[in-house]
N, C-alpha and C positions, 0 to 999 in steps of 0.2 A: 565808214572811212577807215577805221582801224584795221579791219581785215585786209584792205587793199595795201596799206603801208606794210603790214606784216608779209604779205605776198611779195611785194617789191623787195623787201630786205632779204627774204628767202631766195629770190631770183638772183639778187646781187651776190649772195654768198655762194650759190651754185656756180655763177659765172666766174667768180674769183677762184673757186676750187678747180674748175675746168681749166682756167688759165695757168694755174700752178702745175697741173698735170701735163699740159702742153709744154710748158717750159722745162719740166723735168725730162720729158721724152726727148725734147730737142737737145738738152744738155747731154743725155746719154748717147744719142745718135752722134753728136759731135765728138764726144770722148771715144766712142767706138771707132770712128773714122781715124782719129789720131792714133789709136792703138793698132789699127789695121796697117797703118803705114810703117809700123815697126816689124811686121812679119814679111818674109819673102813673098813677092807677088805671085810667083809660080812655084808649083811643086818641084820642078827640077832644081830650083835654087835651094829648096829645103833638102833635097836628096844630096846636094853637094856637102851638107854638113856631115860630120863624122858619125854616121849611123850604121847600125848592123846591116850586113848584106841582105838579110831577110826583109828588113824594113824597106830597103831600096827596091826589092822585088815587089813588095806591096804597093809601093809608090808608082810602079810602072804599069800596074794593071789598068784595065779600062774603067773609066769612071773615077779614077783616083784624083784627078785634078778637081773635079766637082766636089768630091768628098773632102779634099783638103780645104777648098774655099769655104764650105759649110762649117768645117772644123774651126778655122781661124775666125770666122765671123761669130760663131758661138762663143769662143773664148774671149774675143774682144768685147762683146756685149755683156758677158758675165762680169768681166773685170770693170767695164764702164759702170755697171750698176753698183758694184762695190765701191768704186771711186766716188760715185754720187753720194752714197751714204757717208763715206768718210769726209769728203771735201765740202759738200754742200750742207748736209744735215748736221754733221758734227763739227764742221769748220776746221778740219785738220788740213794742214798744208804739208806737202812733201818737202823735206829738206833739200836745198839746192845742192846739186852735185857738180 
């Protein structure tokens, strides 16, 4: 009977760890979406910023819109993971602005 109880406890621990991983992933996804809302939706809006003319040319090339989208998604997820570590793991709250 004892091995069965140990097996059940181990299964419960694995289920709890899996649930924590799912919650972390969901938190990061939600935070990344929030951060993405801060970026311009389209590359032409980014090009309107005060950037060097050569940068504007790069932004006009084929595939630039897709590369821009990949770029901001990567930045948002990178920051969301850092925010998770700061806010959830360490319990740090950003000061109200």
